[in-house]
N, C-alpha and C positions, 0 to 999 in steps of 0.2 A: 313400227311397234306393232306386238303382237297381242299384249293386255298390260294391265294393269292390276296393282292390288289382288296377284294371284295367289287364291289360298294350295297349299299342298299337304298330302298326307303321305307317304312314302317310307315301305320297309326299304335299309339297307344292307346286304350282308357285308361285313368287314373280315377282312383277312386277320387271323392271328395265329399265333403259334401254338396255340391249344386248339378247344373246341372253336366252332365258327361262332360267332358274334353277330348278332341281327339285333338293329337298333331302328327306332320308329323316330323319324324326323317330319316334323311339321312345322308349319310357317306361312308367311305370307312374303311374296314377293313384291315390291313397290312396283317395278315396272318389267316386262321381258320382251325386247326388243329383235331384230334381226340384222345380221351387218349385211355389206355388199356380198361377200362372198357365202352367205346362207346360213351361216352359224348365228347360234342364238347366244344373246347379252343378257345376263342381268345385272339390273342396276338398283341400286339402293341410294334412297335419298335420305342425306346426313342434315341436321340445322346444328348441331353443335359448332364450337369455335375453334376444336382442335384437332384440325385434319392429322392421322396416321401418317408417321414418315413412311417411305418407299419400302423398307426391310417389310416395316408392320403390314404393307397392303401385300407383299407376296406369300405372308403369312394368316391373313387376317380370315379368321376361323368363320365368321359369319358368310364370307361370299363363298369359302372353300365349301363349306355345306351348302349353300343356295348351287355349286354347280355339280356338287355328287348327288343332291335329290333329283336335281335336273336328270342326270344319267341313269337315277333309280326310277325315271318314269314322272317326275313333277309336273311336266310339262306335257305329258301324253295328251292328247284331243285338242291341243292348240295346230293352229295348219303349220307346222316345222317337223323337220324329220326328227326321225328316234336315233340316237346310238352318239356313243360317244366324241364324231366327229362334227355332230351337229352343236357341241357346244362352246364356244369362241373364247367365254371369260366372264368375267362380273368387274363391275363396277360401284365406286362410290361416288354421288355425285353430292358435292358440298353445297347447301343453297347460299350458306351466309359469307361464303369464301368467293373471290374473285381469281380466277387463274392467273392473270396478271393484272396488278393495277389498271383502273381504268379501262377493262375490256369488257365489263361487266356482266360476263360470261361465269357461270360456277366451274370451281376447281373441280377437275375430274381426274380421278385414281382407279387404275385400271390394272385388274389381278388377269393374270393370263390363266389360258385353260388349264386346268390340273390335270397331270398325269396319273393316270390308275395303273397302276404292277400289276402286270398279268401273271407273273409267278408265286400270286400270294404275299408280296409283300407290303404292308399296310403304306400309303403315302402319308404325307404332313397332315392331312385334315381326316384322314380317316386314324392315324396314330392321337389325333387331339381327339376324335370320338370315342376310341377305345378305352384312354385315360376318366373320359366323364363314365362312359358305362362302369367303369372298376371302382369310381368314386362313389357312383350312387348308390351301387350293390352292395359297397362296403358302410354305407350311411355315414362315411364320412366327408366334411366338409372344412377343412383346415381354412381357416382366414389368413391371409398372406398379405403383406405390402406390398403395393406397387404403382406405377407412374399416375393411376386414377386415384390415389388416396385424396393426395392436396382436392379436388372437390367433388367428393362423392358423398351423396346424402346421408350415408348411414354410419356415417365417422363416429357418431354419438353412442351406438349400440354394436360396435364391430370390436372385438377382443383382441384383434390386432393393433388397435389404437389405445393410445393413453388415457381416453374419457369414453370408452368401450368396455374396458377392462372389467370395470364392477358388474358386467350382462353375468360371466362367467363365475367370479370372485364369488 
């Protein structure tokens, strides 16, 4: 283990088809580890009951952002190498779910290292950040139905839900 509850605040340049876009990424990584090959892994602990599916892990934005932030210097100062090759990936550790019944070990879901496209084409996590940047700058935050709506604590005030429509009517 390299560190726990590691705060970061980095600027990231995002490739785009127009003017270059720079975004600020801030947050806190639950844990940063080093594997046997010397690569760093970002670990995020989860206490929820519903782990994402395998395809969702491959495009899990929180883990992707942690990896992108790491490559942008979020891990500078730790006893690790800098650069793209030093990031092995990221993982979710579900503290309330067993890996397989009766082992007593938490379920771990790994996201492999994200690839950075050198030719100026954004990868999937950079695309997600570009979209977020456009939405924030446009000041438009449309409510959308999704799989989380069933247990969302904001249903009563969400305009996408029947019980929340009175908020905008």
